[in-house]
C-alpha positions as CSV (number, residue, x, y, z in Angstrom):
1,X,188.1,157.0,-100.6
2,X,187.3,159.0,-97.4
3,X,185.7,162.4,-98.0
4,X,187.8,164.1,-95.3
5,X,191.6,164.2,-95.4
6,X,194.5,165.4,-93.3
7,X,195.7,167.8,-95.9
8,X,193.0,170.4,-96.1
9,X,189.5,171.1,-94.8
10,X,186.5,169.9,-96.8
11,X,184.7,173.1,-97.8
12,X,181.1,173.1,-98.9
13,X,179.8,175.7,-101.4
14,X,179.7,179.4,-100.5
15,X,182.0,179.2,-97.5
16,X,183.7,182.4,-96.5
17,X,187.1,182.2,-94.7
18,X,189.3,185.0,-93.4
19,X,192.3,184.4,-91.2
20,X,191.2,180.9,-90.4
21,X,193.3,177.8,-89.8
22,X,192.3,174.1,-89.7
23,X,193.8,170.9,-88.3
24,X,193.4,167.5,-90.0
25,X,190.1,166.1,-91.1
26,X,188.0,169.3,-90.7
27,X,184.9,170.3,-92.5
28,X,183.0,173.6,-93.0
29,X,179.3,173.5,-94.0
30,X,177.6,175.3,-96.8
31,X,177.3,179.1,-96.4
32,X,179.4,179.2,-93.2
33,X,181.7,182.0,-92.3
34,X,184.9,181.4,-90.3
35,X,187.1,184.4,-89.5
36,X,189.9,184.9,-87.1
37,X,189.4,181.3,-85.8
38,X,191.4,178.1,-85.5
39,X,189.8,174.7,-85.7
40,X,191.5,171.7,-84.1
41,X,191.7,168.2,-85.7
42,X,188.4,166.6,-86.7
43,X,186.3,169.6,-85.8
44,X,183.5,170.7,-88.1
45,X,180.7,173.2,-88.4
46,X,177.4,172.5,-90.3
47,X,175.5,174.8,-92.6
48,X,175.5,178.6,-92.1
49,X,177.5,178.6,-89.0
50,X,179.3,181.9,-88.1
51,X,182.5,181.4,-86.1
52,X,184.6,184.4,-85.2
53,X,187.5,185.1,-82.9
54,X,187.6,181.6,-81.6
55,X,190.0,178.7,-80.6
56,X,188.1,175.5,-81.3
57,X,189.5,172.3,-79.9
58,X,189.6,168.9,-81.5
59,X,186.5,166.9,-82.4
60,X,184.1,169.8,-81.9
61,X,180.6,169.3,-83.3
62,X,179.1,172.7,-84.3
63,X,175.6,172.4,-85.7
64,X,173.9,174.6,-88.3
65,X,173.2,178.3,-87.7
66,X,175.4,178.4,-84.7
67,X,177.1,181.8,-84.0
68,X,180.3,181.8,-82.0
69,X,182.0,185.0,-80.9
70,X,179.0,187.2,-82.0
71,X,180.4,190.7,-82.5
72,X,179.2,193.7,-80.5
73,X,178.9,197.4,-80.8
74,X,180.4,200.2,-78.7
75,X,177.9,201.1,-75.9
76,X,179.9,203.7,-74.1
77,X,179.9,206.2,-77.0
78,X,177.2,208.6,-78.1
79,X,176.3,206.2,-81.0
80,X,176.7,202.5,-81.5
81,X,176.4,202.6,-85.3
82,X,178.8,201.2,-87.9
83,X,179.8,204.7,-89.0
84,X,182.0,204.9,-85.9
85,X,184.3,202.1,-86.9
86,X,183.5,201.2,-90.5
87,X,183.9,204.9,-91.4
88,X,185.4,204.3,-94.8
89,X,182.0,203.0,-96.0
90,X,180.6,206.5,-95.4
91,X,183.3,209.0,-96.2
92,X,186.4,209.2,-98.3
93,X,189.6,209.0,-96.4
94,X,187.8,208.5,-93.1
95,X,189.5,205.1,-92.5
96,X,188.3,202.3,-90.2
97,X,188.8,202.3,-86.4
98,X,191.7,199.8,-86.2
99,X,191.8,199.8,-82.4
100,X,188.1,198.9,-82.2
101,X,188.6,195.9,-84.5
102,X,191.7,194.8,-82.7
103,X,189.9,194.8,-79.4
104,X,187.0,192.9,-80.9
105,X,189.3,190.2,-82.3
106,X,191.1,189.8,-79.0
107,X,187.9,188.8,-77.2
108,X,188.3,185.1,-78.1
109,X,186.0,182.2,-77.4
110,X,187.7,179.0,-76.3
111,X,186.0,175.7,-77.1
112,X,187.3,172.5,-75.6
113,X,187.7,169.0,-77.2
114,X,184.7,166.9,-78.1
115,X,182.1,169.7,-77.5
116,X,178.7,169.6,-79.1
117,X,177.0,173.0,-79.8
118,X,173.4,172.5,-80.9
119,X,171.5,174.2,-83.8
120,X,171.1,177.9,-83.6
121,X,173.0,178.3,-80.3
122,X,175.0,181.4,-79.7
123,X,178.3,181.7,-77.8
124,X,179.2,185.3,-76.7
125,X,182.8,186.6,-76.8
126,X,185.3,185.6,-74.2
127,X,183.5,182.5,-73.1
128,X,185.2,179.1,-72.4
129,X,183.3,175.9,-73.1
130,X,185.0,172.9,-71.3
131,X,185.9,169.6,-72.8
132,X,182.9,167.3,-73.5
133,X,180.3,169.9,-72.8
134,X,176.9,170.1,-74.6
135,X,175.2,173.4,-75.5
136,X,171.5,172.7,-76.3
137,X,169.8,174.0,-79.5
138,X,168.8,177.7,-79.2
139,X,170.9,178.3,-76.1
140,X,172.6,181.7,-75.6
141,X,175.8,181.2,-73.6
142,X,177.0,184.3,-71.6
143,X,179.1,182.5,-68.9
144,X,181.7,179.8,-69.0
145,X,180.5,176.2,-69.2
146,X,182.3,173.5,-67.1
147,X,183.6,170.4,-68.7
148,X,181.1,167.6,-69.4
149,X,178.1,169.8,-68.4
150,X,174.9,170.2,-70.4
151,X,173.5,173.7,-70.6
152,X,170.3,175.1,-72.1
153,X,168.1,178.2,-72.2
154,X,168.3,181.9,-72.7
155,X,170.6,182.6,-71.0
156,X,172.2,179.2,-70.5
157,X,171.7,177.3,-67.3
158,X,173.2,174.0,-66.3
159,X,170.8,171.1,-66.8
160,X,173.0,168.3,-65.5
161,X,176.4,166.8,-65.9
162,X,177.0,164.6,-68.9
163,X,179.1,162.3,-66.7
164,X,179.9,162.3,-63.0
165,X,182.9,164.5,-62.2
166,X,185.2,161.6,-61.4
167,X,184.4,159.9,-64.7
168,X,184.8,163.2,-66.6
169,X,188.3,163.7,-65.1
170,X,189.3,160.2,-66.2
171,X,188.2,160.9,-69.8
172,X,190.2,164.2,-69.7
173,X,193.2,162.3,-68.4
174,X,192.9,159.7,-71.1
175,X,192.9,162.5,-73.7
176,X,191.7,160.2,-76.5
177,X,191.5,163.2,-78.7
178,X,195.3,163.2,-78.9
179,X,195.4,159.7,-80.3
180,X,196.7,159.3,-83.9
181,X,194.4,158.5,-86.8
182,X,195.3,154.8,-86.8
183,X,194.7,154.3,-83.1
184,X,191.3,156.0,-83.4
185,X,190.4,153.6,-86.2
186,X,191.6,150.6,-84.2
187,X,189.4,151.7,-81.2
188,X,186.4,152.5,-83.4
189,X,184.4,149.4,-82.5
190,X,184.9,150.2,-78.8
191,X,184.0,153.8,-79.2
192,X,180.7,152.6,-80.8
193,X,179.8,149.8,-78.5
194,X,181.2,150.6,-75.0
195,X,179.7,152.9,-72.4
196,X,182.3,155.5,-71.3
197,X,183.3,153.7,-68.1
198,X,183.9,150.4,-69.8
199,X,185.9,152.2,-72.5
200,X,188.1,153.8,-69.8
201,X,188.6,150.5,-68.1
202,X,190.0,149.0,-71.3
203,X,192.1,152.0,-72.4
204,X,193.5,153.5,-69.2
205,X,197.1,152.7,-68.8
C-alpha cells in the first residue's frame, strides 16, 4: 500500500504545524515546522525544513534544512529585539504587537509548480520562485527567480536556464501538474524515460 495518500499529509516525527494546509499526497519531514503556509498537491519538505508565510505550488521538492519566509526584525525602531513584539514574554499584561505579526504574515513567498529547493537554501519573504526553477544548495534568494531557471550563491545569481525559454513555455502550457492521479501513473514510464521535448511531442494536444 502506498505510503502517501490523498486524504492527509504524511507527517514524520516532531513536526510542528500552525495554520498550515496541504493538498493530496503531501509529506512533511522529521522536525520540520510549517506555519501560515499552504502546500499544493504532491509537495513535500525533507527533515528540519522551516516554511512560513508561503504558498507552495504542486510537486515542490523542498530539501532538508531549507528555510522559506525567514522572519525579520523591525529595523526602523530604536531596538530590534523580541521585547517590542513578543512583549507578553517579558511583562504581565503587555500583550503582543498584533500589527507587527500581521504585517510579517502578509509578506508571503510564492513557489511555483515542480520547483526544487536544495539543502540549506533560504528564501526571503515576498519572493516568487517560478515554475520548474532550481535553487541550489546553500543559496540565499533575495530576488524573484524566473521559471525554469537555476540559481545559486549568496546572494542568488542565475547560472543558466534549465530548459530553453520556448521549451519551458510549452511545459507550462501542458501543465502536467494538473493531471489527475491516474493519468500521472499512466504517463509514469514516459516521465521516467523521455527527455522533456519528446514528452511534450507525445502529450501536447
